[in-house]
C-alpha positions in Angstrom: -0.5 0.0 -0.1 1.4 3.6 -0.9 1.9 6.1 1.8 0.3 9.3 1.7 1.2 12.3 3.9 -0.6 12.4 6.9 -2.4 15.4 6.7 -3.7 14.9 3.3 -5.4 11.3 4.5 -7.7 10.9 7.7 -8.5 7.5 8.5 -10.6 7.3 11.7 -12.7 4.4 13.5 -13.4 2.6 10.2 -13.8 -1.6 9.8 -11.8 -3.2 6.8 -12.4 -6.8 7.2 -11.2 -8.6 3.6 -13.0 -12.4 4.4 -16.8 -11.6 3.6 -17.2 -15.3 4.8 -15.7 -15.1 7.2 -17.3 -12.5 8.8 -20.7 -14.1 8.6 -19.4 -17.3 10.4 -17.7 -15.2 13.3 -21.1 -13.3 13.8 -23.3 -16.5 13.9 -25.2 -14.4 11.4 -26.9 -14.6 8.1 -26.6 -12.0 5.1 -29.4 -13.1 2.4 -28.4 -13.1 -1.1 -29.7 -10.0 -3.1 -32.9 -10.1 -4.3 -33.5 -9.8 -7.9 -33.7 -6.3 -8.9 -37.4 -5.9 -9.6 -38.2 -7.5 -5.8 -35.1 -5.2 -4.1 -37.4 -2.3 -5.7 -40.5 -3.8 -4.3 -38.9 -4.2 -0.8 -36.9 -0.7 -0.3 -39.9 1.3 -2.1 -40.3 2.8 1.3 -38.6 6.1 0.6 -38.4 9.1 2.6 -39.4 12.4 1.2 -39.5 15.5 3.1 -43.9 15.8 3.3 -44.5 18.4 0.6 -46.0 21.5 2.5 -48.5 22.6 0.0 -49.2 20.8 -3.2 -50.7 23.8 -4.8 -46.4 25.4 -4.4 -45.0 21.8 -6.4 -44.7 20.8 -10.3 -46.0 17.8 -10.5 -44.5 15.2 -13.5 -46.1 11.8 -14.2 -45.4 9.0 -16.5 -48.9 9.5 -18.3 -48.4 13.4 -18.0 -48.2 15.8 -21.5 -45.4 18.6 -21.6 -48.8 20.8 -22.4 -50.4 20.8 -19.4 -50.1 22.7 -16.3 -48.1 20.9 -13.9 -50.3 20.1 -11.2 -51.9 16.8 -9.6 -55.1 17.1 -12.5 -52.8 18.3 -15.3 -49.2 16.6 -14.2 -46.3 17.1 -16.9 -44.4 14.6 -18.5 -40.8 15.4 -18.1 -38.4 17.1 -15.7 -36.8 19.7 -18.5 -40.3 21.0 -19.5 -41.1 21.3 -15.7 -38.2 23.3 -14.8 -38.9 25.9 -17.4 -41.6 26.6 -15.0 -39.4 26.5 -11.6 -40.1 30.3 -9.9 -39.6 31.8 -6.2 -41.9 30.4 -4.4 -42.4 27.1 -6.9 -39.0 25.1 -6.8 -40.1 22.4 -5.3 -40.9 18.9 -8.5 -42.4 16.1 -7.3 -42.7 13.5 -9.3 -45.7 10.5 -9.4 -45.5 7.0 -9.1 -44.5 5.2 -12.3 -41.6 4.2 -14.2 -40.2 6.5 -16.4 -38.1 5.5 -19.4 -36.9 8.0 -21.0 -34.1 8.9 -18.8 -33.2 13.0 -17.6 -30.9 15.4 -18.0 -31.0 18.5 -15.9 -28.5 21.0 -17.0 -28.5 25.2 -17.5 -29.7 27.8 -15.2 -26.6 30.0 -15.1 -23.7 29.9 -12.4 -26.0 30.1 -9.1 -29.7 29.3 -10.0 -32.8 29.0 -7.9 -32.4 26.2 -6.1 -34.4 23.2 -7.2 -35.6 20.2 -4.9 -36.6 16.8 -7.2 -38.8 13.9 -5.3 -40.8 11.4 -5.5 -44.7 12.1 -4.6 -45.1 10.9 -0.8 -46.2 7.2 -0.7 -45.6 6.1 -4.2 -42.6 4.4 -5.9 -40.9 6.1 -8.6 -38.5 4.4 -10.9 -36.2 6.1 -13.5 -35.3 2.7 -15.8 -32.5 1.9 -18.1 -33.5 -1.8 -19.2 -36.4 -3.2 -21.0 -38.3 -6.7 -20.4 -37.7 -7.8 -24.2 -40.5 -10.4 -25.9 -39.8 -10.1 -29.4 -37.0 -12.6 -29.3 -37.2 -15.3 -32.9 -35.9 -19.0 -32.8 -32.4 -19.2 -34.1 -33.3 -22.7 -35.1 -30.9 -24.3 -33.3 -31.4 -25.9 -29.7 -32.1 -22.7 -27.2 -31.0 -20.6 -29.3 -32.9 -17.4 -30.1 -32.1 -13.8 -31.8 -33.4 -9.9 -31.3 -33.1 -7.9 -34.2 -33.4 -4.3 -34.1 -33.6 -2.7 -37.5 -33.8 1.0 -36.3 -30.6 0.4 -34.3 -27.3 2.1 -35.1 -24.7 -0.6 -33.8 -24.3 -2.9 -30.8 -20.8 -1.8 -31.1 -18.3 -4.6 -30.4 -17.3 -7.7 -28.4 -16.1 -7.0 -24.2 -16.0 -3.4 -22.5 -17.1 -1.7 -25.0 -19.9 -3.8 -26.2 -23.2 -2.0 -25.9 -25.2 -4.7 -25.2 -26.3 -6.4 -21.5 -28.5 -9.5 -21.4 -29.9 -11.4 -18.2 -32.7 -12.7 -16.5 -33.8 -11.1 -13.7 -35.8 -13.8 -11.6 -32.7 -16.3 -11.6 -29.4 -13.7 -11.0 -28.5 -14.8 -14.5 -26.0 -11.8 -16.3 -25.2 -13.5 -19.9 -21.6 -14.2 -20.8 -20.6 -12.4 -23.7 -19.3 -14.2 -26.2 -17.4 -13.9 -29.5 -19.8 -15.5 -32.2 -23.0 -17.7 -32.3 -20.8 -21.3 -31.9 -19.5 -19.5 -29.4 -23.5 -19.1 -27.9 -24.1 -22.4 -29.4 -21.6 -24.0 -27.0 -21.9 -21.4 -23.5 -26.0 -22.0 -22.1 -26.3 -18.2 -20.4 -24.7 -16.6 -23.2 -25.1 -13.6 -26.1 -23.4 -12.2 -28.8 -23.7 -9.9 -31.5 -24.4 -11.0 -35.2 -23.8 -8.4 -38.1 -24.0 -5.5 -35.6 -27.8 -4.9 -35.3 -28.8 -8.5 -33.6 -28.3 -10.4 -30.6 -27.9 -14.1 -30.0 -28.7 -15.8 -26.9 -28.8 -19.0 -25.6 -31.2 -19.7 -23.1 -30.4 -22.5 -20.6 -32.5 -25.2 -19.4 -35.3 -25.9 -22.4 -36.9 -22.5 -21.6 -37.7 -19.9 -24.1 -36.8 -16.5 -23.2 -40.6 -15.8 -22.7 -40.2 -18.2 -20.1 -36.9 -17.4 -19.0 -38.3 -13.4 -18.7 -35.2 -11.5 -20.4 -34.2 -8.1 -20.4 -31.3 -5.8 -22.0 -30.1 -2.8 -21.3 -30.7 0.4 -23.4 -29.0 3.2 -22.0 -25.0 4.1 -20.4 -26.7 6.8 -18.5 -30.1 7.1 -16.9 -30.0 10.4 -15.2 -27.4 13.4 -15.6 -26.9 16.7 -13.8 -25.2 19.7 -14.9 -27.2 21.8 -13.2 -26.2 23.5 -9.7 -28.2 23.4 -6.7 -30.6 20.5 -7.2 -31.7 17.8 -4.7 -32.8 14.4 -5.6 -35.2 12.4 -3.1 -36.5 9.0 -2.9 -36.1 8.0 -6.2 -34.8 4.9 -7.7 -32.7 4.3 -10.6 -32.7 0.7 -12.0 -30.7 -1.6 -14.8 -27.7 1.0 -15.6 -26.3 -1.4 -17.8 -26.7 -0.9 -21.3 -22.4 -0.4 -22.2 -19.7 -0.2 -21.0 -19.3 3.0 -18.8 -22.6 2.6 -18.1 -23.6 4.9 -15.1 -26.8 5.4 -13.1 -26.5 9.0 -12.5 -23.7 11.2 -13.6 -23.2 14.3 -11.8 -20.6 17.4 -13.5 -19.8 20.7 -13.8 -22.3 21.3 -11.3 -21.9 23.1 -7.2 -24.5 22.5 -4.7 -25.9 18.7 -5.4 -28.0 16.2 -2.6 -28.7 13.0 -3.4 -31.0 11.8 -0.6 -32.7 8.6 0.0 -32.1 6.8 -3.5 -32.0 3.7 -4.5 -29.4 2.4 -7.3 -30.1 -1.5 -8.3 -28.2 -3.8 -11.0 -26.2 -1.1 -12.2 -22.5 -1.0 -13.6 -21.7 2.1 -11.7 -24.4 3.5 -9.5 -23.1 7.9 -9.0 -20.2 9.4 -10.7 -19.2 12.7 -9.6 -16.8 15.3 -11.1 -18.8 18.3 -9.2 -18.1 20.6 -6.1 -20.3 20.8 -2.9 -22.1 17.2 -3.8 -23.8 15.0 -0.8 -25.0 11.6 -1.3 -26.7 10.2 2.1 -28.8 7.3 3.0 -28.9 5.8 -0.2 -28.5 2.2 -1.2 -26.3 0.9 -3.9 -27.6 -2.9 -4.5 -26.1 -5.5 -6.9 -23.4 -2.6 -8.6 -20.4 -3.4 -9.9 -19.0 0.4 -8.7 -21.0 2.3 -6.4 -19.3 5.8 -5.9 -16.7 7.1 -8.2 -15.1 10.3 -7.2 -13.3 11.8 -9.3 -11.4 15.7 -10.3 -12.7 18.8 -8.9 -13.7 16.5 -5.3 -13.9 19.7 -3.2 -16.4 19.0 -0.1 -17.4 15.8 -1.3 -19.4 13.9 1.3 -21.1 10.4 1.5 -23.0 9.1 4.5 -24.9 6.5 5.7 -24.7 4.7 2.0 -25.2 0.8 2.2 -23.4 -0.7 -0.9 -23.4 -4.1 -2.2 -21.7 -5.3 -5.0 -23.5 -8.0 -7.6 -22.1 -11.3 -6.8 -21.5 -14.8 -8.5 -23.9 -15.8 -11.8 -25.2 -11.8 -11.3 -21.7 -10.3 -11.5 -19.8 -8.5 -13.8 -17.9 -10.1 -15.9 -16.8 -7.0 -18.4 -14.9 -5.5 -15.4 -11.8 -6.4 -14.5 -11.2 -7.1 -10.8 -9.6 -4.3 -9.7 -12.5 -1.8 -11.2 -15.2 -3.6 -9.2 -15.1 -1.1 -5.7 -18.0 0.5 -3.0 -16.0 3.7 -3.7 -13.2 4.6 -6.1 -11.3 7.9 -5.4 -9.7 9.7 -8.2 -8.2 12.9 -7.0 -9.5 13.5 -3.8 -10.3 17.1 -2.9 -10.7 19.6 -0.1 -12.9 18.7 2.8 -14.4 15.5 1.3 -15.6 12.7 3.4 -16.9 9.2 3.5 -18.8 8.5 6.7 -20.9 6.2 8.2 -21.1 4.3 5.0 -20.9 0.2 4.4 -19.5 -1.6 1.7 -19.7 -5.8 0.5 -18.5 -7.8 -1.9 -16.1 -5.5 -4.0 -12.4 -6.0 -4.3 -12.5 -3.2 -2.4 -14.4 -1.3 -0.2 -12.9 1.7 -1.0 -9.9 2.7 -3.6 -8.3 5.5 -3.5 -6.3 5.7 -6.8 -5.0 9.6 -6.2 -5.0 12.6 -3.4 -4.6 16.0 -3.5 -1.4 17.2 -2.6 -1.9 20.7 -3.2 -0.5 23.0 -0.3 -3.2 24.2 2.4 -5.3 21.7 0.9 -8.1 20.8 3.7 -7.5 16.8 4.8 -9.8 13.9 2.7 -11.8 12.5 6.1 -13.1 8.3 6.0 -14.5 7.9 9.3 -16.9 5.5 11.2 -16.9 3.0 8.6 -17.2 -0.5 7.8 -15.4 -2.2 4.6 -16.3 -5.6 4.6 -14.3 -5.8 1.3 -11.1 -4.1 2.5 -9.4 -0.8 1.9 -6.8 -0.3 -1.1 -5.0 2.9 -2.3 -1.8 3.8 -5.2 -1.6 2.9 -8.7 -3.5 0.2 -11.1 
């Protein structure tokens, strides 16, 4: 492990335990396997948005709304981009009605110091931003267990390997299909997938089932939600199935200041949150079945992660495309002034906390790591 200047990194009261199975045995406890993302969403949907003081003072968005609407409960809007154009002093809370939002969102604009905006789930309702889809239009290829999906409107599925923009999995069976090179490889490997002619996916469904019986999902987008507008708070939202690309992530925060992510869930994501912004607070969030939980990089001044639970995808549901060293609860590049990780728990990763580099600028404040439990250890230094 590389050593850092003592004033640059302060680690206090943290537990780093490398053998997860041994911990379970010694404690006499059992950690149940994570449920499928769909079940996890059902179990974890008791979100805790702050009660809305007066619904007449908020802007309402719904999956079945229309951007020609009034932004009220009776006439909701359809998109966050339209809702942001309706924000004015005294009316800066956007509430999302329950349901699944399949088009994602980009929160941008507003100038250097825009009016603070809160985007939160409607009390008691489940709001999901979805990056995948359950596909039902598979066709038999001719050989036993082989089926293909054709997307004539798609430009390309990309190439094999980490850069391939495709992902197929069985949600209920918790089986992520292995990517192989060609149709012969798919025929030889039940539970595998390849690209044919750049616009077709070929899969081998195991155990003699049809795709309809297996309920096959695929990733559709490399990014579900992005924020580049300052002074935005996200509360009580579920981000699910961000697996549509080699660098897929559920939430990207960049160039903005004063971002808060609170009481949100990240389920089945190659990466949960990627932050390259000043003053971001992530607290009371849950990450399940992720390859990477939170990545801090670049402009890391006063970034804080607090009371987050981050669990890696395991076994047949692990992200096989990711290199071992990429599977981290936290991955820190150039940790900046006054950043903090506190009261968080990670489990199942190559490293619960991996620090690539930290700031050595003269006069910079320490990077605080306090009161955390890393069940999978702490590592630092170059790859």
